[in-house]
C-alpha positions as CSV (number, residue, x, y, z in Angstrom):
1,M,91.4,155.5,205.9
2,N,90.9,152.4,208.1
3,H,93.0,153.4,211.1
4,S,93.0,149.9,212.6
5,K,94.5,148.4,209.5
6,Y,97.1,151.2,209.4
7,Q,97.9,150.5,213.0
8,R,98.4,146.8,212.3
9,F,100.9,147.7,209.6
10,I,102.8,149.9,212.1
11,L,102.5,147.5,214.9
12,H,103.7,144.5,212.8
13,P,106.2,145.7,210.3
14,G,107.6,142.1,210.0
15,V,104.4,141.1,208.2
16,I,105.2,143.6,205.5
17,L,108.7,142.4,205.3
18,I,107.7,138.7,205.1
19,S,105.0,139.4,202.6
20,G,107.5,141.3,200.5
21,I,110.0,138.5,200.7
22,V,107.4,135.9,199.7
23,L,106.3,138.1,196.7
24,L,109.9,138.7,195.7
25,A,110.7,135.0,196.0
26,A,107.6,134.0,193.9
27,T,108.6,136.5,191.2
28,S,112.2,135.3,191.3
29,C,111.1,131.6,191.1
30,K,109.0,132.4,188.0
31,K,111.9,134.1,186.4
32,E,114.2,131.2,187.3
33,L,111.8,128.7,185.9
34,V,111.6,130.6,182.7
35,R,115.4,130.7,182.6
36,I,115.8,127.0,183.4
37,N,113.2,125.9,180.8
38,K,115.0,127.8,177.9
39,N,116.9,125.6,175.4
40,P,120.5,126.5,176.1
41,N,121.4,125.6,172.5
42,A,118.8,127.8,170.9
43,V,119.5,131.3,169.6
44,E,117.1,133.7,171.4
45,N,117.2,136.3,168.7
46,P,118.1,134.3,165.6
47,Q,119.5,136.1,162.6
48,P,119.4,134.9,159.0
49,D,123.2,134.4,158.8
50,Y,123.2,132.1,161.9
51,L,120.2,130.1,160.7
52,L,121.7,129.7,157.2
53,G,125.0,128.3,158.5
54,S,123.1,126.0,160.9
55,A,120.9,124.7,158.1
56,E,123.9,124.1,155.8
57,K,125.9,122.2,158.4
58,N,122.9,120.1,159.6
59,G,122.2,119.2,156.0
60,A,125.8,118.4,155.2
61,D,126.2,116.3,158.4
62,V,123.2,114.1,157.7
63,Y,124.1,113.8,154.0
64,W,127.7,112.9,154.6
65,G,127.2,111.1,157.9
66,Q,126.8,107.5,159.0
67,S,123.1,106.6,158.9
68,S,122.3,107.7,155.4
69,N,125.7,107.5,153.8
70,F,128.5,105.1,154.9
71,A,126.2,102.8,156.9
72,S,123.7,102.4,154.1
73,S,123.8,103.9,150.7
74,E,127.6,103.5,150.2
75,L,127.3,99.9,151.3
76,I,124.4,99.2,148.9
77,T,126.3,100.8,146.0
78,Q,129.5,99.0,147.0
79,Q,131.7,102.0,147.4
80,W,132.4,101.1,151.0
81,A,132.1,97.8,153.0
82,M,132.1,96.8,156.6
83,I,134.8,94.9,158.4
84,Q,133.1,94.7,161.8
85,Y,129.4,94.5,162.9
86,T,128.4,93.8,159.3
87,D,124.6,93.6,159.6
88,P,124.0,96.8,157.5
89,D,126.3,95.5,154.8
90,R,124.0,92.4,154.6
91,Y,120.9,94.6,154.2
92,I,119.8,94.0,157.7
93,F,118.0,97.3,158.2
94,N,114.9,98.2,160.3
95,A,112.4,101.1,160.5
96,N,114.9,103.1,162.6
97,S,118.0,102.6,160.3
98,F,117.2,105.6,158.1
99,S,115.4,107.8,160.6
100,T,118.3,110.3,161.0
101,L,117.9,111.6,157.4
102,W,114.2,112.0,157.9
103,T,114.1,113.6,161.3
104,T,117.1,115.9,160.8
105,I,115.8,117.4,157.6
106,Y,112.2,117.8,158.8
107,S,112.8,118.8,162.4
108,S,116.0,120.8,162.1
109,T,117.2,121.8,158.6
110,L,113.8,122.8,157.2
111,T,112.8,124.5,160.4
112,D,115.9,126.7,160.3
113,L,115.4,127.5,156.7
114,K,111.7,128.5,157.3
115,K,112.7,130.9,160.1
116,M,115.6,132.3,158.0
117,M,113.3,133.0,155.1
118,A,110.7,134.6,157.4
119,L,113.3,136.9,158.9
120,A,114.6,137.7,155.4
121,E,111.1,138.7,154.3
122,Q,110.9,141.1,157.2
123,Q,114.3,142.5,156.3
124,N,113.5,142.6,152.6
125,N,116.6,140.5,151.7
126,K,115.5,138.4,148.8
127,N,118.8,136.6,148.4
128,Y,118.4,134.8,151.7
129,I,115.0,133.7,150.5
130,G,116.4,132.5,147.2
131,V,119.2,130.5,149.0
132,G,116.6,129.1,151.3
133,H,114.6,127.7,148.3
134,V,117.7,126.2,146.8
135,L,118.6,124.4,150.1
136,R,115.0,123.3,150.6
137,A,115.0,121.8,147.1
138,W,118.2,119.9,147.7
139,N,117.0,118.5,151.1
140,F,113.6,117.4,149.6
141,Q,115.5,115.8,146.7
142,L,117.5,113.7,149.1
143,L,114.3,112.7,150.9
144,T,112.3,111.7,147.8
145,D,115.2,110.0,146.1
146,A,115.6,107.8,149.2
147,F,112.0,107.2,150.4
148,G,109.7,108.0,147.4
149,N,106.5,109.7,148.4
150,V,107.2,112.2,151.2
151,P,105.5,115.2,152.8
152,Y,106.4,118.2,150.7
153,S,103.5,120.6,150.1
154,Q,102.3,120.5,153.7
155,A,105.7,120.0,155.3
156,G,106.7,122.5,158.0
157,Q,103.2,123.8,158.7
158,I,103.2,122.8,162.4
159,E,101.2,125.9,163.2
160,Q,98.3,124.4,161.3
161,S,98.8,120.7,162.0
162,S,101.2,118.2,163.6
163,V,100.8,115.8,160.6
164,A,101.4,116.2,156.9
165,A,100.1,114.4,153.9
166,Y,102.6,112.7,151.6
167,D,103.0,114.0,148.1
168,A,103.5,111.5,145.2
169,Q,107.1,111.5,144.1
170,K,106.2,112.8,140.7
171,D,104.6,115.8,142.3
172,V,107.6,116.4,144.6
173,Y,110.0,116.5,141.7
174,T,107.7,118.8,139.7
175,G,107.4,121.0,142.8
176,L,111.1,121.1,143.3
177,L,111.7,122.3,139.7
178,K,109.2,125.1,140.3
179,E,110.8,125.9,143.7
180,L,114.2,126.3,142.0
181,D,112.6,128.7,139.5
182,T,111.3,130.6,142.4
183,A,114.8,130.6,143.9
184,L,116.2,132.0,140.7
185,S,113.6,134.8,140.6
186,Y,114.9,135.9,144.1
187,L,118.7,135.4,143.6
188,N,120.3,138.6,142.4
189,S,124.1,139.3,142.6
190,E,123.3,143.0,142.7
191,G,120.8,142.6,145.5
192,A,121.3,142.8,149.3
193,P,124.3,140.7,150.4
194,I,124.0,137.7,152.7
195,Q,126.2,136.4,155.5
196,G,126.9,133.1,157.2
197,D,127.0,131.0,154.0
198,L,129.4,128.1,154.5
199,I,129.0,126.6,151.0
200,Y,129.6,129.5,148.7
201,N,130.9,132.2,151.0
202,N,128.0,134.4,150.2
203,D,128.5,134.4,146.4
204,I,125.1,134.7,144.9
205,S,126.3,134.0,141.3
206,N,127.4,130.6,142.5
207,W,124.0,130.0,144.1
208,R,122.4,130.7,140.8
209,R,124.7,128.1,139.1
210,F,123.9,125.6,141.8
211,A,120.1,126.2,141.4
212,N,120.3,125.5,137.7
213,S,122.6,122.5,138.2
214,L,120.1,121.0,140.7
215,K,117.4,121.5,138.1
216,L,119.6,119.6,135.6
217,R,120.0,116.8,138.1
218,I,116.3,116.5,138.7
219,A,115.6,116.6,135.0
220,L,117.8,113.6,134.4
221,R,116.4,111.9,137.5
222,I,112.9,111.9,136.0
223,V,113.9,111.4,132.3
224,D,112.6,107.8,132.1
225,A,109.4,108.6,134.0
226,D,108.5,112.0,132.5
227,P,110.6,112.6,129.3
228,V,108.6,115.6,128.2
229,L,109.3,117.6,131.4
230,A,112.8,116.4,131.5
231,K,113.5,117.6,128.0
232,S,112.0,121.1,128.5
233,T,113.9,121.5,131.7
234,V,117.2,120.5,130.2
235,Q,116.8,122.9,127.3
236,K,115.8,125.7,129.7
237,V,118.8,125.1,132.0
238,L,121.3,124.9,129.1
239,S,119.9,128.1,127.6
240,S,120.5,129.9,130.9
241,K,124.2,129.3,130.6
242,E,124.3,129.5,134.4
243,L,125.7,126.1,135.5
244,I,128.5,124.9,137.7
245,S,131.3,125.3,135.2
246,S,134.5,124.6,137.1
247,N,135.7,122.6,140.1
248,D,136.0,126.0,142.0
249,Q,132.2,126.3,141.6
250,T,131.4,122.9,143.0
251,A,128.7,123.0,145.7
252,A,130.4,121.6,148.8
253,F,130.4,122.1,152.6
254,V,134.0,122.4,153.8
255,Y,134.5,121.3,157.4
256,G,137.1,122.5,159.9
257,A,138.8,120.9,162.9
258,S,137.0,119.0,165.7
259,P,134.3,119.4,166.8
260,N,133.2,120.9,163.5
261,W,134.9,118.1,161.6
262,N,133.8,115.9,158.7
263,P,131.4,113.1,160.0
264,V,133.7,110.5,158.4
265,A,136.7,111.7,160.4
266,A,134.6,111.8,163.5
267,N,133.6,108.2,163.0
268,F,137.1,106.9,162.3
269,S,138.5,108.8,165.4
270,T,136.8,106.3,167.7
271,R,135.8,103.3,165.5
272,N,137.3,101.0,162.9
273,D,134.2,99.4,161.2
274,Y,134.5,100.5,157.5
275,R,136.7,99.7,154.6
276,I,136.7,100.5,150.9
277,S,134.7,97.9,148.9
278,K,136.4,95.2,146.9
279,T,134.0,96.0,144.1
280,M,135.4,99.5,143.9
281,V,139.1,98.5,144.4
282,D,138.8,95.8,141.7
283,R,137.2,98.2,139.2
284,L,139.9,100.9,139.8
285,Y,142.6,98.3,139.3
286,Q,140.9,97.0,136.2
287,L,140.8,100.5,134.7
288,N,144.3,101.5,135.9
289,D,142.5,104.4,137.6
290,P,144.8,107.0,139.1
291,R,142.1,107.8,141.7
292,L,142.8,104.5,143.5
293,P,145.5,106.0,145.9
294,V,143.1,108.8,146.7
295,Y,140.1,106.6,147.3
296,A,141.9,103.9,149.3
297,S,144.7,103.6,151.9
298,L,147.3,100.9,151.9
299,P,146.7,98.3,154.6
300,E,148.5,99.0,157.9
301,N,150.3,95.7,157.5
302,P,153.6,96.8,155.9
303,D,154.0,93.5,154.2
304,I,150.9,94.2,152.0
305,T,151.8,96.6,149.2
306,K,148.5,96.5,147.3
307,Y,145.1,98.0,148.1
308,V,142.8,95.4,149.5
309,G,139.0,95.9,149.4
310,V,136.5,94.0,151.5
311,P,133.7,92.1,149.8
312,N,130.3,93.5,150.7
313,G,128.0,91.6,153.0
314,L,130.3,89.2,154.7
315,T,129.2,87.8,158.1
316,T,130.9,89.5,161.0
317,S,133.2,86.4,161.6
318,D,134.2,86.2,157.9
319,A,134.9,89.9,157.8
320,N,136.9,89.8,161.0
321,S,139.0,86.9,159.7
322,L,140.4,89.2,156.9
323,G,142.2,91.2,159.6
324,L,141.9,94.9,160.4
325,A,145.5,95.5,159.4
326,N,145.3,93.6,156.2
327,T,142.5,95.6,154.5
328,S,142.2,99.1,153.1
329,K,140.4,102.0,154.8
330,P,139.1,104.8,152.6
331,G,141.9,107.2,151.5
332,S,143.3,109.8,153.8
333,Y,141.6,112.5,151.7
334,F,138.2,111.3,152.9
335,L,139.4,110.7,156.5
336,A,140.7,114.3,156.9
337,D,138.9,116.5,159.5
338,N,138.3,119.2,156.9
339,A,137.3,117.0,153.9
340,P,134.5,118.6,152.0
341,A,131.0,117.2,151.8
342,V,130.4,117.5,148.1
343,I,126.8,118.3,147.2
344,E,127.1,118.7,143.5
345,S,130.3,118.7,141.6
346,Y,131.4,120.1,138.3
347,S,132.1,116.5,137.2
348,E,128.5,115.5,137.9
349,V,127.1,118.4,135.9
350,L,129.2,117.4,132.9
351,F,128.0,113.8,133.2
352,L,124.4,115.1,133.2
353,R,125.1,117.2,130.1
354,A,126.7,114.2,128.4
355,E,123.7,112.0,129.1
356,A,121.3,114.7,128.0
357,A,123.2,114.9,124.7
358,A,123.3,111.1,124.3
359,R,119.5,111.0,124.8
360,G,119.0,113.6,122.1
361,L,117.8,116.2,124.6
362,S,120.4,118.7,123.5
363,A,122.7,119.4,120.6
364,E,125.9,119.1,122.7
365,N,128.5,116.5,122.0
366,A,128.0,113.6,124.4
367,E,131.5,112.0,124.0
368,S,133.3,115.3,124.5
369,L,131.3,116.1,127.7
370,Y,131.9,112.5,129.0
371,K,135.7,113.0,128.6
372,Q,135.4,116.4,130.3
373,A,133.4,114.9,133.2
374,I,136.1,112.3,133.8
375,T,138.8,114.9,133.5
376,A,137.0,117.2,136.0
377,S,136.8,114.3,138.5
378,L,140.5,113.5,138.2
379,N,141.3,117.2,138.6
380,Q,139.0,117.4,141.6
381,Y,141.5,115.0,143.4
382,G,144.6,116.8,142.2
383,I,145.3,114.5,139.2
384,S,145.9,117.0,136.4
385,E,149.1,115.9,134.6
386,E,148.1,115.8,130.9
387,T,149.8,112.6,130.0
388,T,148.1,110.7,132.9
389,V,144.7,112.1,132.1
390,N,145.0,111.3,128.4
391,E,146.3,107.8,129.0
392,Y,143.3,107.1,131.2
393,L,140.8,108.5,128.7
394,N,142.3,106.6,125.8
395,Q,141.9,103.2,127.3
396,A,139.4,100.9,125.5
397,T,137.7,100.2,128.8
398,V,137.1,103.9,129.4
399,K,136.2,105.2,126.0
400,F,132.7,106.4,125.5
401,D,130.2,103.8,124.0
402,A,127.5,105.7,122.2
403,D,125.5,102.6,121.8
404,N,125.4,101.9,125.5
405,Y,125.9,105.4,127.0
406,K,124.2,104.2,130.3
407,K,127.0,101.8,130.9
408,S,129.8,104.2,130.1
409,I,128.3,107.1,132.1
410,G,127.0,104.8,134.8
411,I,130.3,103.2,135.6
412,Q,132.4,106.4,135.5
413,K,129.8,108.4,137.4
414,W,129.7,105.7,140.1
415,I,133.5,106.1,140.4
416,A,133.3,109.9,140.4
417,L,130.5,109.9,143.1
418,F,132.7,108.0,145.6
419,G,131.8,109.2,149.0
420,Q,128.4,110.7,147.9
421,G,126.4,107.6,148.9
422,L,122.9,109.0,148.4
423,E,123.6,110.4,145.0
424,A,125.4,107.3,143.9
425,F,122.5,105.2,145.1
426,A,120.0,107.2,143.1
427,E,122.1,107.1,139.9
428,W,122.9,103.4,140.2
429,R,119.1,102.7,140.3
430,R,118.4,105.0,137.4
431,L,121.2,104.0,135.1
432,D,121.5,100.3,136.2
433,Y,125.3,100.5,136.0
434,P,127.7,99.3,137.3
435,E,126.1,95.9,137.4
436,L,126.4,94.8,141.0
437,T,126.2,91.4,142.6
438,A,124.3,91.3,145.9
439,A,126.0,91.1,149.3
440,V,127.9,87.8,149.9
441,S,125.7,86.8,152.8
442,G,122.9,89.2,152.1
443,K,119.6,88.7,153.9
444,Y,117.6,88.7,150.7
445,G,119.6,86.4,148.4
446,K,120.3,88.0,145.1
447,N,118.2,91.1,145.8
448,I,119.8,94.6,146.4
449,P,117.7,97.3,148.1
450,V,116.3,100.1,146.0
451,R,114.9,102.4,148.6
452,F,114.9,103.3,152.3
453,I,112.2,102.3,154.7
454,Y,110.1,105.0,156.3
455,P,111.0,105.7,159.9
456,S,108.9,104.1,162.6
457,I,107.9,107.5,164.0
458,E,105.8,108.1,161.0
459,Q,103.8,105.0,161.6
460,T,103.2,106.2,165.2
461,L,102.6,110.0,164.8
462,N,101.4,110.3,161.2
463,R,99.8,106.9,160.7
464,K,96.9,107.9,158.4
465,A,99.1,109.8,155.9
466,Y,101.7,107.0,156.1
467,K,99.2,104.3,155.3
468,L,97.9,106.3,152.3
469,A,101.4,106.8,151.0
470,V,102.2,103.1,151.3
471,A,98.9,102.2,149.6
472,A,99.8,104.6,146.7
473,Q,103.4,103.7,146.3
474,G,103.7,100.0,147.3
475,T,104.9,98.0,150.3
476,D,107.1,99.9,152.7
477,D,110.1,97.6,152.2
478,L,113.6,97.8,150.7
479,F,112.5,96.5,147.3
480,T,109.6,98.7,146.2
481,K,110.8,100.5,143.1
482,L,110.2,104.3,143.1
483,W,108.4,106.3,140.4
484,F,111.6,107.6,138.8
485,D,113.2,104.1,138.7
486,K,111.6,102.7,135.6
487,Y,114.0,100.1,134.4
């Protein structure tokens, strides 16, 4: 032993104390830095049920929220209109107008689903994996419907690369149909249970119905562009006999009270920018439609006893001159904190089946399914009195026109999809009904947008893939028709 060193320790014990304090402080600082740099909102040990609920809510919020719904697609399809700050209603959009849909799905929803599915694989719970594939398919369907070519096959591979190639829209839809088949191969009502499901309350049989119903939606989405695949998909889905078959089986995210409230309610709690569109109000009056009091509120001015829609695309000054109290907000049903974000309804499934029959893709009765679809939509909003339903269906303006099934289905589906802006936008482009007139003071004259613009972040961080996508698809503007939109 080195006695002199030992003596120094004995003679200067404060050195040991100070050294220990420094070491302890350094260690504590490191621990503190680790603690401070943790995301306080992140789950340290995530479980599949928490990740599933998070992915569902994030998806519902962006789907039903302002950027991609009532500040864009619902304006374009003239379900809603703007009474203040009307630029979006005049198609004055930019490369950031639609970024929320893109960034939320890619950076949040799909990330949660990927982690959930990986954990489920470790736990050998195939039902979580199946549900994950269904939700992935729905989210990618929203993206490609809106933008066209999007990253799909390479999306979410951040471990390999920070950029991702864009897939052609045709390949995305084909991939989604395969992914839904994969989902169905995993989903088993007799298998391990799941938790945290805020759409179907952990009911796997309903997830199977939703998966097949999404396949039916995609089949009709591509029917003009790829009729062979569309037909085979329709026939496969119908033969499964596993479809959404009642309003109780509708795929919907049901909100609660603030802060977990419907994005529409959240917006109207502090703002007063939106009204129901005059196009929608006029059509509902024309058809004596009993959904009008559900879709619209009477103006706050007690002297006005009729519903008053706002024309789409007024200048801000012209819109303001109508008066906030003299025009109709959307109905209280849609403004409620707990109003559901409908993802795919029973009514929509019946309309899809009616169209498939009208096109000769099935042996079902198109007219009967069309009537059932309207009835399901009326029932969805509590309108079930038999006389009221029959009187509506028997009007000449409502009856099914087999010679122009696109018009009959297009108008009634547009009405039934009120509030579902992204889906209404896709179906209006595909069916070309109702025939809409461009915004009154629209930026582009008589032209109405037919797609969303890619977010500017893609031009910055994924520029090579972005440029290849634009070269393949067409100019990145509001008027480049997408692959599915043939007519």
